[in-house]
N, CA, C and O atoms as a CHARMM CRD file, in Angstrom:
* protein
*
  192
    1    1 MET  N     57.22500 -34.09200 -26.61300 PROA 1      0.00000
    2    1 MET  CA    55.77800 -33.58400 -27.12000 PROA 1      0.00000
    3    1 MET  C     55.27900 -34.46900 -28.05700 PROA 1      0.00000
    4    1 MET  O     54.24800 -35.11900 -27.88000 PROA 1      0.00000
    5    2 MET  N     55.97800 -34.52100 -29.06100 PROA 2      0.00000
    6    2 MET  CA    55.67600 -35.23100 -30.43800 PROA 2      0.00000
    7    2 MET  C     55.16800 -37.04900 -30.16600 PROA 2      0.00000
    8    2 MET  O     54.28900 -37.59900 -30.83000 PROA 2      0.00000
    9    3 THR  N     55.99900 -37.74800 -29.00500 PROA 3      0.00000
   10    3 THR  CA    56.08300 -39.07800 -28.72800 PROA 3      0.00000
   11    3 THR  C     54.83700 -39.02300 -27.92900 PROA 3      0.00000
   12    3 THR  O     54.13500 -40.03000 -27.83400 PROA 3      0.00000
   13    4 GLU  N     54.45400 -37.69000 -27.23300 PROA 4      0.00000
   14    4 GLU  CA    53.25300 -37.91400 -26.28800 PROA 4      0.00000
   15    4 GLU  C     51.79500 -38.21100 -27.30800 PROA 4      0.00000
   16    4 GLU  O     50.83400 -38.93600 -27.05200 PROA 4      0.00000
   17    5 PHE  N     52.03000 -37.45000 -28.39800 PROA 5      0.00000
   18    5 PHE  CA    51.18000 -36.80500 -29.52000 PROA 5      0.00000
   19    5 PHE  C     50.99100 -38.23400 -30.17800 PROA 5      0.00000
   20    5 PHE  O     49.84100 -38.65300 -30.30600 PROA 5      0.00000
   21    6 ARG  N     52.10000 -39.03000 -30.61500 PROA 6      0.00000
   22    6 ARG  CA    52.15900 -40.24700 -31.27300 PROA 6      0.00000
   23    6 ARG  C     51.35600 -41.18200 -30.65500 PROA 6      0.00000
   24    6 ARG  O     50.38800 -41.62000 -31.27600 PROA 6      0.00000
   25    7 SER  N     51.70300 -41.73100 -29.03400 PROA 7      0.00000
   26    7 SER  CA    50.81500 -42.47600 -28.50900 PROA 7      0.00000
   27    7 SER  C     49.46200 -42.41300 -27.86900 PROA 7      0.00000
   28    7 SER  O     48.68800 -43.32900 -27.59100 PROA 7      0.00000
   29    8 ASN  N     49.35300 -41.05100 -27.69100 PROA 8      0.00000
   30    8 ASN  CA    47.88400 -40.60000 -27.98000 PROA 8      0.00000
   31    8 ASN  C     47.00500 -41.06500 -29.33200 PROA 8      0.00000
   32    8 ASN  O     45.83500 -41.44900 -29.31600 PROA 8      0.00000
   33    9 SER  N     47.82200 -40.93700 -30.43600 PROA 9      0.00000
   34    9 SER  CA    47.19200 -41.33400 -31.74400 PROA 9      0.00000
   35    9 SER  C     46.59100 -42.78000 -31.99800 PROA 9      0.00000
   36    9 SER  O     45.54300 -43.16000 -32.51900 PROA 9      0.00000
   37   10 VAL  N     47.82300 -43.52900 -31.34200 PROA 10     0.00000
   38   10 VAL  CA    48.07400 -44.74200 -31.32800 PROA 10     0.00000
   39   10 VAL  C     47.02600 -45.53300 -30.35100 PROA 10     0.00000
   40   10 VAL  O     46.44900 -46.61300 -30.47500 PROA 10     0.00000
   41   11 TYR  N     47.02600 -44.92300 -29.72600 PROA 11     0.00000
   42   11 TYR  CA    45.96000 -45.34000 -28.31700 PROA 11     0.00000
   43   11 TYR  C     44.42200 -45.27200 -29.02900 PROA 11     0.00000
   44   11 TYR  O     43.61700 -46.20000 -29.11500 PROA 11     0.00000
   45   12 THR  N     44.26900 -43.87800 -29.51000 PROA 12     0.00000
   46   12 THR  CA    42.80100 -43.56700 -30.32400 PROA 12     0.00000
   47   12 THR  C     42.09900 -44.45900 -31.17400 PROA 12     0.00000
   48   12 THR  O     40.91600 -44.78400 -31.28000 PROA 12     0.00000
   49   13 ASP  N     43.43100 -44.84500 -31.90000 PROA 13     0.00000
   50   13 ASP  CA    43.22400 -45.97100 -33.12300 PROA 13     0.00000
   51   13 ASP  C     43.02700 -47.71700 -32.36400 PROA 13     0.00000
   52   13 ASP  O     42.33500 -48.54000 -32.96400 PROA 13     0.00000
   53   14 TRP  N     43.50100 -47.96900 -31.45000 PROA 14     0.00000
   54   14 TRP  CA    43.13900 -49.11100 -30.78100 PROA 14     0.00000
   55   14 TRP  C     41.91800 -49.08400 -30.61500 PROA 14     0.00000
   56   14 TRP  O     41.12200 -49.82800 -31.18800 PROA 14     0.00000
   57   15 THR  N     41.54000 -47.88700 -29.49800 PROA 15     0.00000
   58   15 THR  CA    40.66800 -47.58600 -28.88500 PROA 15     0.00000
   59   15 THR  C     39.35100 -48.27000 -29.96300 PROA 15     0.00000
   60   15 THR  O     38.58900 -49.20600 -29.72100 PROA 15     0.00000
   61   16 ALA  N     39.44000 -47.48100 -31.08200 PROA 16     0.00000
   62   16 ALA  CA    38.42500 -47.40500 -32.02900 PROA 16     0.00000
   63   16 ALA  C     38.34600 -48.90800 -32.52500 PROA 16     0.00000
   64   16 ALA  O     37.25300 -49.46000 -32.65400 PROA 16     0.00000
   65   17 ILE  N     39.53600 -49.54500 -32.79600 PROA 17     0.00000
   66   17 ILE  CA    39.28600 -51.08400 -33.43400 PROA 17     0.00000
   67   17 ILE  C     38.47400 -51.94400 -32.63600 PROA 17     0.00000
   68   17 ILE  O     37.64200 -52.75400 -33.04400 PROA 17     0.00000
   69   18 ALA  N     38.94600 -51.57000 -30.90700 PROA 18     0.00000
   70   18 ALA  CA    38.39100 -52.41300 -30.25700 PROA 18     0.00000
   71   18 ALA  C     37.15300 -52.40300 -30.11200 PROA 18     0.00000
   72   18 ALA  O     36.61300 -53.50700 -30.05100 PROA 18     0.00000
   73   19 LEU  N     36.19300 -51.03100 -29.99500 PROA 19     0.00000
   74   19 LEU  CA    35.11900 -50.62900 -29.90300 PROA 19     0.00000
   75   19 LEU  C     34.17000 -51.67200 -30.99900 PROA 19     0.00000
   76   19 LEU  O     33.09100 -52.26400 -31.02600 PROA 19     0.00000
   77   20 LEU  N     35.44100 -51.42300 -31.88800 PROA 20     0.00000
   78   20 LEU  CA    34.55000 -51.47700 -33.59300 PROA 20     0.00000
   79   20 LEU  C     34.59700 -53.32300 -33.28900 PROA 20     0.00000
   80   20 LEU  O     33.67400 -53.92000 -33.84400 PROA 20     0.00000
   81   21 LEU  N     35.23900 -53.89800 -32.75800 PROA 21     0.00000
   82   21 LEU  CA    35.52100 -55.41800 -32.84000 PROA 21     0.00000
   83   21 LEU  C     34.64900 -55.68800 -31.57400 PROA 21     0.00000
   84   21 LEU  O     34.40400 -56.89300 -31.52700 PROA 21     0.00000
   85   22 PHE  N     34.00900 -54.91100 -30.38200 PROA 22     0.00000
   86   22 PHE  CA    33.18700 -55.46100 -29.31300 PROA 22     0.00000
   87   22 PHE  C     32.06400 -55.37100 -30.16800 PROA 22     0.00000
   88   22 PHE  O     31.60100 -56.49100 -29.95100 PROA 22     0.00000
   89   23 THR  N     31.06200 -54.70800 -31.21600 PROA 23     0.00000
   90   23 THR  CA    30.06000 -54.41800 -31.52600 PROA 23     0.00000
   91   23 THR  C     29.98600 -55.13900 -32.85600 PROA 23     0.00000
   92   23 THR  O     28.90100 -55.50600 -33.30800 PROA 23     0.00000
   93   24 ALA  N     31.19600 -55.35500 -33.52100 PROA 24     0.00000
   94   24 ALA  CA    30.91900 -56.34500 -34.51200 PROA 24     0.00000
   95   24 ALA  C     30.59700 -57.83900 -34.81900 PROA 24     0.00000
   96   24 ALA  O     30.00800 -58.39900 -35.74400 PROA 24     0.00000
   97   25 VAL  N     31.28900 -58.31700 -33.53800 PROA 25     0.00000
   98   25 VAL  CA    31.70500 -59.55100 -33.22300 PROA 25     0.00000
   99   25 VAL  C     30.13200 -60.30900 -32.49000 PROA 25     0.00000
  100   25 VAL  O     29.72500 -61.39500 -32.90300 PROA 25     0.00000
  101   26 PRO  N     29.66900 -59.81100 -31.78800 PROA 26     0.00000
  102   26 PRO  CA    28.56600 -60.08600 -30.96000 PROA 26     0.00000
  103   26 PRO  C     27.66600 -59.93600 -31.93900 PROA 26     0.00000
  104   26 PRO  O     26.82500 -60.81600 -32.12600 PROA 26     0.00000
  105   27 LEU  N     27.70700 -58.82600 -32.69000 PROA 27     0.00000
  106   27 LEU  CA    26.69600 -58.83400 -34.04800 PROA 27     0.00000
  107   27 LEU  C     26.75100 -60.18200 -35.18900 PROA 27     0.00000
  108   27 LEU  O     25.84800 -60.81700 -35.73400 PROA 27     0.00000
  109   28 LEU  N     27.79800 -60.24900 -35.23700 PROA 28     0.00000
  110   28 LEU  CA    28.09300 -61.68500 -36.26500 PROA 28     0.00000
  111   28 LEU  C     27.49200 -62.76700 -35.34500 PROA 28     0.00000
  112   28 LEU  O     26.92600 -63.74800 -35.82800 PROA 28     0.00000
  113   29 ALA  N     27.59000 -62.62200 -34.30800 PROA 29     0.00000
  114   29 ALA  CA    27.56600 -63.95500 -33.52500 PROA 29     0.00000
  115   29 ALA  C     26.01500 -64.12400 -33.71300 PROA 29     0.00000
  116   29 ALA  O     25.59300 -65.00100 -34.46700 PROA 29     0.00000
  117   30 VAL  N     25.22600 -63.34600 -33.07800 PROA 30     0.00000
  118   30 VAL  CA    23.82000 -63.18900 -33.38100 PROA 30     0.00000
  119   30 VAL  C     23.08100 -63.40000 -34.84400 PROA 30     0.00000
  120   30 VAL  O     22.20000 -64.25500 -34.94000 PROA 30     0.00000
  121   31 VAL  N     23.45000 -62.62600 -35.93800 PROA 31     0.00000
  122   31 VAL  CA    23.12900 -63.01800 -37.28300 PROA 31     0.00000
  123   31 VAL  C     23.82300 -64.59000 -37.69600 PROA 31     0.00000
  124   31 VAL  O     23.40800 -65.21500 -38.67200 PROA 31     0.00000
  125   32 GLY  N     24.57300 -64.94200 -37.08900 PROA 32     0.00000
  126   32 GLY  CA    25.28100 -66.41200 -37.74100 PROA 32     0.00000
  127   32 GLY  C     24.15700 -67.52200 -36.94500 PROA 32     0.00000
  128   32 GLY  O     23.56200 -68.42800 -37.52900 PROA 32     0.00000
  129   33 THR  N     24.05700 -67.23500 -35.66200 PROA 33     0.00000
  130   33 THR  CA    23.07900 -68.44200 -34.86500 PROA 33     0.00000
  131   33 THR  C     21.96400 -67.79100 -35.65100 PROA 33     0.00000
  132   33 THR  O     21.37600 -68.72400 -36.19800 PROA 33     0.00000
  133   34 ALA  N     21.31400 -66.51400 -36.01700 PROA 34     0.00000
  134   34 ALA  CA    19.96800 -66.47900 -36.40400 PROA 34     0.00000
  135   34 ALA  C     19.62800 -67.38700 -38.00700 PROA 34     0.00000
  136   34 ALA  O     18.81700 -68.15800 -38.52000 PROA 34     0.00000
  137   35 THR  N     20.67800 -66.76600 -38.24100 PROA 35     0.00000
  138   35 THR  CA    21.12600 -67.60500 -39.98500 PROA 35     0.00000
  139   35 THR  C     20.73900 -69.19300 -39.77700 PROA 35     0.00000
  140   35 THR  O     19.83900 -69.73500 -40.41900 PROA 35     0.00000
  141   36 PHE  N     21.55900 -69.87200 -38.77300 PROA 36     0.00000
  142   36 PHE  CA    21.77800 -71.03800 -38.62000 PROA 36     0.00000
  143   36 PHE  C     20.42900 -71.96600 -38.14100 PROA 36     0.00000
  144   36 PHE  O     20.19700 -73.15500 -38.36000 PROA 36     0.00000
  145   37 PHE  N     19.79000 -71.14800 -37.54600 PROA 37     0.00000
  146   37 PHE  CA    18.62500 -71.87500 -37.05700 PROA 37     0.00000
  147   37 PHE  C     17.37700 -71.82400 -38.20600 PROA 37     0.00000
  148   37 PHE  O     16.62900 -72.78500 -38.38500 PROA 37     0.00000
  149   38 VAL  N     17.25800 -70.39700 -39.04400 PROA 38     0.00000
  150   38 VAL  CA    16.58800 -70.05300 -39.85400 PROA 38     0.00000
  151   38 VAL  C     16.89200 -71.33200 -41.02800 PROA 38     0.00000
  152   38 VAL  O     15.83300 -71.71600 -41.52400 PROA 38     0.00000
  153   39 LEU  N     17.85200 -71.89700 -41.44400 PROA 39     0.00000
  154   39 LEU  CA    18.37900 -72.66300 -42.10300 PROA 39     0.00000
  155   39 LEU  C     17.93700 -74.18800 -41.76600 PROA 39     0.00000
  156   39 LEU  O     17.52000 -75.03100 -42.56100 PROA 39     0.00000
  157   40 GLN  N     18.11700 -74.29600 -40.53400 PROA 40     0.00000
  158   40 GLN  CA    17.56800 -75.68300 -39.61900 PROA 40     0.00000
  159   40 GLN  C     16.19500 -75.91400 -39.86300 PROA 40     0.00000
  160   40 GLN  O     15.70700 -76.94800 -40.32000 PROA 40     0.00000
  161   41 ASN  N     15.42200 -74.55700 -39.42400 PROA 41     0.00000
  162   41 ASN  CA    13.92500 -74.68900 -39.58000 PROA 41     0.00000
  163   41 ASN  C     13.49400 -74.92100 -41.36800 PROA 41     0.00000
  164   41 ASN  O     12.60800 -75.68100 -41.75800 PROA 41     0.00000
  165   42 LYS  N     13.87300 -74.54800 -41.75300 PROA 42     0.00000
  166   42 LYS  CA    13.71400 -74.43700 -43.37100 PROA 42     0.00000
  167   42 LYS  C     13.64700 -76.20700 -43.70600 PROA 42     0.00000
  168   42 LYS  O     12.68000 -76.80300 -44.18200 PROA 42     0.00000
  169   43 GLU  N     14.65800 -76.66000 -43.39700 PROA 43     0.00000
  170   43 GLU  CA    15.01400 -78.18800 -43.56400 PROA 43     0.00000
  171   43 GLU  C     13.86500 -79.12200 -43.07900 PROA 43     0.00000
  172   43 GLU  O     13.40900 -80.04900 -43.74800 PROA 43     0.00000
  173   44 LYS  N     13.44100 -78.74900 -41.78800 PROA 44     0.00000
  174   44 LYS  CA    12.66700 -79.64400 -41.28400 PROA 44     0.00000
  175   44 LYS  C     10.93500 -79.41200 -41.80200 PROA 44     0.00000
  176   44 LYS  O     10.01500 -80.22700 -41.86600 PROA 44     0.00000
  177   45 ALA  N     10.98500 -78.04600 -42.09700 PROA 45     0.00000
  178   45 ALA  CA     9.52000 -77.31400 -41.92200 PROA 45     0.00000
  179   45 ALA  C      9.39100 -76.47000 -42.98300 PROA 45     0.00000
  180   45 ALA  O      9.27900 -75.32400 -42.54800 PROA 45     0.00000
  181   46 PRO  N      9.34800 -76.50800 -44.36100 PROA 46     0.00000
  182   46 PRO  CA     9.47300 -75.35500 -44.95400 PROA 46     0.00000
  183   46 PRO  C      8.35400 -74.38800 -45.09300 PROA 46     0.00000
  184   46 PRO  O      7.18800 -74.74400 -45.26400 PROA 46     0.00000
  185   47 LEU  N      8.68400 -73.35200 -45.02600 PROA 47     0.00000
  186   47 LEU  CA     7.32300 -72.12500 -44.85800 PROA 47     0.00000
  187   47 LEU  C      6.71700 -72.27100 -46.36700 PROA 47     0.00000
  188   47 LEU  O      7.17700 -72.58200 -47.46600 PROA 47     0.00000
  189   48 GLY  N      5.22900 -71.82100 -45.76300 PROA 48     0.00000
  190   48 GLY  CA     4.54500 -71.77200 -47.10600 PROA 48     0.00000
  191   48 GLY  C      4.31100 -73.55700 -48.05400 PROA 48     0.00000
  192   48 GLY  O      3.76200 -73.60500 -49.15500 PROA 48     0.00000
């Protein structure tokens, strides 16, 4: 009974980590590419 509970808790922990990664990694990729393009555009034609 205890081992089943332990495996369940480990499973939920890994699920939470996986969900966190699946949401954080694409978000970081989008923010990174957006920042990259903004910096590239600033060098070519500064705003203002």
